[in-house]
C-alpha positions as CSV (number, residue, x, y, z in Angstrom):
1,M,-44.6,-27.0,40.7
2,I,-45.4,-24.9,37.8
3,T,-43.5,-22.2,36.6
4,P,-44.6,-18.3,36.0
5,L,-44.0,-19.0,32.6
6,E,-46.5,-21.7,32.1
7,M,-48.7,-19.8,34.7
8,K,-48.9,-17.4,31.3
9,R,-49.5,-20.1,28.9
10,Y,-53.1,-20.1,29.8
11,D,-55.8,-18.5,28.8
12,P,-56.4,-16.2,30.7
13,P,-53.0,-16.9,33.0
14,L,-53.8,-19.0,36.1
15,D,-54.1,-17.6,39.7
16,H,-50.4,-18.5,41.7
17,G,-52.8,-20.4,44.0
18,I,-54.8,-22.8,42.0
19,S,-51.9,-23.9,40.0
20,E,-50.3,-26.8,42.0
21,A,-53.8,-28.2,41.9
22,V,-54.2,-27.1,38.1
23,T,-50.9,-28.9,37.2
24,V,-52.1,-32.2,39.2
25,L,-55.5,-33.1,37.4
26,R,-53.8,-32.0,33.9
27,N,-50.9,-34.2,34.1
28,A,-53.3,-37.1,35.3
29,N,-55.3,-36.3,31.9
30,I,-58.4,-34.4,33.7
31,E,-60.0,-31.8,31.0
32,T,-60.0,-28.8,33.4
33,F,-61.9,-25.5,32.1
34,E,-62.1,-23.0,35.1
35,S,-60.2,-22.4,38.1
36,C,-60.0,-20.2,40.6
37,E,-58.2,-19.3,43.9
38,G,-60.6,-17.7,45.7
39,G,-61.4,-15.6,48.2
40,P,-62.6,-11.6,48.1
41,R,-63.1,-10.3,44.5
42,H,-62.8,-13.9,42.7
43,A,-65.5,-15.9,41.4
44,Y,-65.3,-18.5,43.8
45,P,-64.9,-18.5,47.8
46,E,-62.6,-21.5,48.1
47,P,-60.1,-22.9,45.5
48,T,-61.7,-24.4,43.2
49,V,-61.2,-26.3,39.7
50,R,-63.8,-27.3,37.3
51,F,-63.9,-29.8,34.6
52,H,-65.5,-32.0,32.0
53,G,-65.8,-35.7,32.1
54,D,-68.4,-38.6,32.3
55,Q,-69.8,-39.9,35.5
56,A,-66.2,-41.9,36.6
57,E,-64.0,-38.9,35.7
58,G,-64.7,-37.0,39.0
59,F,-63.7,-40.0,40.9
60,K,-60.5,-40.4,38.6
61,A,-60.0,-36.7,39.7
62,L,-60.3,-36.8,43.4
63,A,-58.1,-40.0,43.5
64,A,-55.4,-37.9,41.6
65,A,-55.7,-34.6,43.7
66,M,-55.3,-36.9,46.5
67,R,-52.0,-38.8,45.0
68,G,-50.9,-35.1,44.3
69,G,-51.4,-34.1,48.2
70,L,-53.9,-31.6,47.4
71,R,-56.4,-30.9,50.2
72,V,-59.6,-31.5,48.7
73,A,-62.7,-30.1,50.8
74,A,-65.3,-31.8,48.1
75,L,-66.0,-32.8,44.9
76,R,-70.0,-31.7,43.4
77,R,-71.4,-32.8,39.8
78,T,-72.8,-29.2,38.9
79,W,-75.9,-27.8,37.0
80,P,-75.0,-23.9,36.5
81,L,-78.1,-21.8,35.3
82,L,-77.3,-19.7,32.6
83,D,-80.2,-17.5,32.0
84,G,-82.7,-19.5,33.5
85,E,-81.3,-22.9,31.6
86,P,-79.5,-25.6,33.0
87,T,-76.2,-26.1,32.0
88,G,-73.5,-28.9,32.4
89,P,-72.9,-31.1,34.1
90,W,-69.6,-30.6,35.2
91,W,-67.4,-31.6,37.8
92,E,-65.8,-29.4,40.2
93,I,-62.9,-30.2,43.1
94,T,-62.7,-27.6,46.1
95,L,-59.7,-27.4,48.1
96,H,-59.2,-26.4,51.6
97,V,-58.3,-23.1,51.8
98,T,-54.3,-22.7,53.2
99,S,-52.8,-19.6,54.8
100,R,-51.8,-16.8,51.9
């Protein structure tokens, strides 16, 4: 489990509800770059971690997440549109919402 001090070393600090997932993925050498615990007034409706990597990286992250006991809901390869231009591709893993 990640400590509050470790959460603060990220800029901005990690949401408490996603810190375990980020730790599991980072410990597996997955290059995460965005995360959110999800819910009202958050960027995502469900816990989500975005990460960089080639075609195989998503499956590496999925395996690490499953080994780490995370309740994965989906694995996606995305090309978000910013100002009408496709960006990416990026990977994202979403987790089942647990009681808060």
